N, C-alpha and C positions, 0 to 999 in steps of 0.2 A: 175034611171038608174043601181038604186035593180033588178027590171025586168028585162031590159036587159041581166043582168049580169049572171042572173037564166034563162034565155034563153041560154044561150051561153053557161050554165054552163048541159045545157041538153043537149045543141047538141052534146058537149063532148064527155058528158057519152053513144049517141046512137050511135056513131060512134065508141067508140072503142069496141060498143059491137056486134056493126055489123064488125070490123076486126076478134076480137074471133070469131069469128061464120063462115068468110071466112078461118081463119084459118084453121078454128077446117073440114070443111068441103074439103080446099084439103088436108089436111093429111090424113084424112079418105080413098079419092078416090085413091090416090097414095097406102097406107096402101093394100086396097085390089084389087091392080090389080100387086102388086111388090110381085114376084117370094118369095121372101121373110116375105108373110104375118105372117106364122107364131111363127117369131123370134120374140122378145119380144122388142121395141124398145131401152131401154135402155140399153140392151147392147149385140144392132143390132152390132155393130166395136169393135175389138178388146176385143175379148171375147172367149176362149174356148169350139170348138162345139165337141160332142160327138155325132155319130149317130153307132145310134146299130142296125144294119142293119135287117129288114124281113128273112131271110134267112134259118129257120123250125125251126129246132128238131139241130140244129149251133149257128155257134157263130162265129158272122162275124165284128166289131167296128172301127170305121173313126171319127180319132180323126183330127182336124185343131186349128191352134193354130197361126193366121196374116199368113204367106207363109210354117207355117210349119205343115205336114203330118204326122202324124204314124197311124198304120197298126195292129190291133192284134188280133192273127187267121183270116181266109180267108174262113171258111161256107166251103157246101164242090161242091163234083167237080158240081155236077147242076148249084150252087150258082154265077157261074159266069158272067154268064147275067146281073145279079141283084150286086152284084160287078163293075160290069161294064162298068154296064149303073150309076150309082153311079157317078164316078169319072171320066165319059165325062163329065154326069151332072154339074159337081162344074168344070169342067177344070182341073182337075189333071193329071196330066205326070211323077208325080214326089212322093216319099212317101219316108221318110226321112228314117225314122228306118219301120222297119218290127217286131215283135215279132211271134211269136208262141209257144201255151203253151205247145203242145206237139203234137200227132202224131195219135190221132183217126181221123180218111178222114171227119169229122162233122167242123174241124176243122185249117187241109190242103191241104180239097180235091181243091181248086181254087189254093191254093200257086203258084203251079209251071205256068199255066197262066200267073197268074200276075205279078211274077219272067221278065217269057216273055213281055209281052203287058208294064207294067211298070216300068221305073229307082226308084230301091229302092239302096240303099245307104246304110242303112245295114239293115243288118236282125239279131237275138235273134232267140236262139236255147235252147230246155230245153236239160239236156246231158248227152244219155243214148239213148240205143239201141233200136231197136222199134224193130216187127212181123209185125206188119200194115201196112196192102197194099200198102199206096201213100210211106211210107215211103223211101224205095229205090228210085223210082223217082225223090222224092224230094232231095234225097241224091247227088245222080248223075246231077238234076243241082244245088246247089250249091257250087261244087269243084275247080270249076276253081275261085271261087269272090273271091275279096278281102271282106273288113270288115263284116265276117258272124261267129259272135260268139255264140256260147255251155255255157253255165251260167252253173255253178256250183258254184259260190259265188255269194253274193247276191254283185249288185254292182248296182250306179248309176249313172245317167247324165246327162246335159238338155240341152235346146233349148233355150236360154232368160232363158223365167218368165215359162216356161214349167219345169217341173221337174219330171224323169223320177226314181223310182224305181222297181228294178227285184231282189226276194226273190225266188229262187230253193230251194231244199228240202232240207232241213237238215239235216235228217239221212235217202236218196237214197240209203242208203241197204236194207233196213229194209222195203223198200215201191217196194225195186227190184226180191225179195225173194216171193212178192202177182202179182205172172202172170195175173192172171184176172183181176185185178183194178191198176197194174202198169202206165198204159198209164197215164187213167187218177190222179192218186195220185201225180206223176212226175212231174205237168204240172207247169207251174211255175206262180207267183204269180206277178201280177208289181200292183204297188201303182203310180197313179199321180197327185200332185201335181199341180196346176194354183192356186196361189195368199194365200189367206186361205184355200181353197175349195181343199178338196183329196177326188182321183175317184180312189177303191180297183178292180180290175180286179183280180181271181179268177179260169177263167181256169176251169175245173172238179173237183177239189180237192174232193175224199171224205174223211168219216169216221180220217183212221189214218194218213193222211195228215192234212186235219180239225186239229187235235190230235198234231200233230209236232204247222203246225201255234199256238196252244195257248200257247203252249208249248213255245216259240222259244222267244227270249230277246226282240223282234223290238216289234214299236210302231205300231199298224196297224187301228189305230182309222182310221174313213173314214167318210165321208158327203154322200156318194154314190157305194153303190157296186153289182157288179154283179155279183150274184148268182151264187155258184157252181152250175156246171152237173146237167141244164135246167130246173135248178128248183126241182132238186129230197133232199131227208128229211135222215139226219140220227140223231142219238140220240144227240151229239153234237154239232148239227148244231144250234140249239139256245146260244150253251157255245161261236160259233163266232160272232153270234151276236151282245153277251154282247158285248164282246174287240171289235169289229166295231163299232158299237153304231151306227149306220146310219139313215139318216132321209130317205133318198130314196130306195128302191130296183128293180132292173134292172134283166126281165131278160130271157133268150132267145131262147127259144122254140117254138113248136109246139100245135096243135093238132093232129101230132104220137104220141107223147110222153107230157103230159099233165103235168103243177108242180103239184108238188103234195101235198092231200090236206091240208095233214101236215101242211106242210112250206106256204101255205096259210093263216093259222089261223091261224099259229105261227108271220104270217107278219104284220098280224090287228089285233093281239091282242097286242099286244108292236107299234102300229102307227105307221106303216113304210108306207109312200106313192110309191106301185109297179106299176112298171108298165112290160108287156107284149111283147110280137116281138108278139106271135099267132093273136094280131088283130094290127099290123102294127109297121114301123116300129118304133125307139124313136128315139127322137132326146133332147139332156141335151144341154142347153148353158151353162159359167158361165161366170164369170164379174166378179173373186178373192172374193169378195164378196160374193154374190148369184148365185144358182142353182131355173134351170127355166127346165121345162121337158114337150114339147108337143106328140104328139100320131101324126102316120100320119097311116088313115086310110085303111085299108086291100082295 
């Protein structure tokens, strides 16, 4: 009787091992053939995805949380094909909120085309008049639209668990007097909160605006930061990073304008995990409690 029980137990163990191997093989095959094979399995469902598209020395980020879609900036005019392909590949025909941080062509270049091809429900714009080449056309394209907001004070809105806070310049009159850097410094700064994790978008803010941000009395601590001005460096960049205290940094740029070596050295010295769209589109996944980042090579 003892010998039969021993054989039965061994057989049961072998069957269990075979089942585990079969399940693992099935998952491996499915993972290898899945169009979302680079999505970490533990957060593949019900998460926030931020895609910083490789659009050259420009900015365009697409946010997706369940059926909510947001976009922050629209790259250059020539970036439209890249953006449109991404939207089509992801079956996106509606954008719930579009934030245009400021009016430089590398941030609003594809805005008119996107507005004419996709149903954009809400538009948030920096509240100033620009002399940049795409400004007049953009203003003309939105003049008959509803739900267009020129942001001149801090605002907050949410879509279920996705919270968006937008911060305009607190002292715009100081920044508007500097015609050379006005557009960059008037950038809207946006904080995206999803669960316990925070993501900070900084547009192209430079030294004077960074100084204002540091002196403002609201918290900008975040887990993840889109670095200002395509990886530019100013004397108070280290102060900004001390304020935000991120674990991850995203730089949206290209070989046309590489990130400043001083910035890269600073990020490295602070132990901040850094990604640069020069090397491909960057995809951030968040499940409310953790962040994982992958990069799709060019």
